[in-house]
C-alpha positions in Angstrom: 0.0 0.0 0.0 1.4 3.4 -1.0 0.8 6.4 1.1 -0.5 9.5 -0.7 1.1 12.8 0.2 1.1 16.4 -1.0 3.8 18.0 -3.2 7.0 18.2 -1.2 9.1 20.0 -3.8 9.4 23.1 -1.4 10.4 20.9 1.6 14.1 20.6 2.6 15.7 17.3 1.5 16.4 16.1 5.0 12.7 16.5 5.9 11.6 14.6 2.8 14.1 11.8 3.6 12.6 11.6 7.2 9.0 11.5 5.7 10.0 8.7 3.3 11.6 6.8 6.2 8.3 7.1 8.2 6.2 6.0 5.2 8.5 2.9 4.8 8.1 2.0 8.4 4.3 2.4 8.3 4.1 0.2 5.2 6.3 -2.4 7.0 4.1 -2.4 10.1 1.0 -2.7 8.0 2.5 -5.8 6.3 3.2 -7.3 9.7 -0.3 -6.5 11.0 1.0 -3.7 13.2 1.6 -4.0 16.9 -0.2 -6.7 18.8 -3.1 -5.5 20.9 -2.4 -4.9 24.5 -3.6 -7.7 26.8 -5.1 -7.0 30.2 -3.6 -8.8 33.1 -6.4 -10.2 35.3 -4.1 -10.2 38.3 -6.8 -9.0 40.7 -9.4 -11.7 41.5 -13.0 -10.5 42.0 -13.7 -9.1 45.4 -16.6 -7.7 47.4 -14.8 -4.4 47.7 -16.3 -1.5 45.8 -15.0 2.0 44.8 -17.6 4.7 45.2 -17.1 7.8 43.0 -19.1 11.0 43.7 -19.4 13.7 41.1 -19.8 17.5 41.7 -23.4 17.3 40.4 -24.2 14.5 42.8 -23.9 11.4 40.6 -22.7 8.4 42.6 -21.2 5.3 40.9 -20.2 2.0 42.5 -17.5 0.0 40.7 -16.1 -3.3 41.8 -12.5 -3.0 43.0 -11.2 -5.7 40.7 -12.0 -3.4 37.6 -9.1 -1.2 38.8 -6.2 -3.3 37.6 -2.6 -2.8 38.4 -1.0 -0.2 36.0 2.4 -0.1 34.6 4.3 2.7 33.0 2.1 4.4 30.5 -1.1 3.2 32.0 -4.1 5.4 31.4 -6.2 4.4 34.5 -9.8 3.4 34.3 -12.7 5.4 32.8 -15.2 4.9 35.6 -17.8 7.6 35.0 -19.2 9.2 31.8 -19.8 12.7 33.0 -20.9 16.0 31.4 -18.3 18.5 30.5 -19.2 20.7 33.5 -19.2 17.8 36.0 -16.2 16.2 37.6 -15.4 13.5 40.3 -14.9 15.1 43.7 -14.6 12.1 46.0 -13.6 8.5 46.1 -14.4 6.0 48.9 -13.8 2.3 49.4 -16.6 0.2 50.8 -17.5 -3.5 51.2 -20.5 -4.7 49.2 -22.4 -5.4 52.5 -22.1 -1.7 53.6 
């Protein structure tokens, strides 16, 4: 697969060379199927512990603790609540399911 690009006649040669290198690398990765998808480590067994998240507008969400997996470098955390743009989480609490 060839990547389409605009006219680069006004671009310095070293930049064109870099762009060509990147295009070659992209084509190579496409041929290999790209990077393998990240796998999630289910290192945390299910528990009865829950994380309670309270939003500024009063929305409360209970999420099982085992959904919060251990993060390594580059982790993005967990998206726990889908909130409006003017709302934000203000408090977290840990509670047993029986509480």
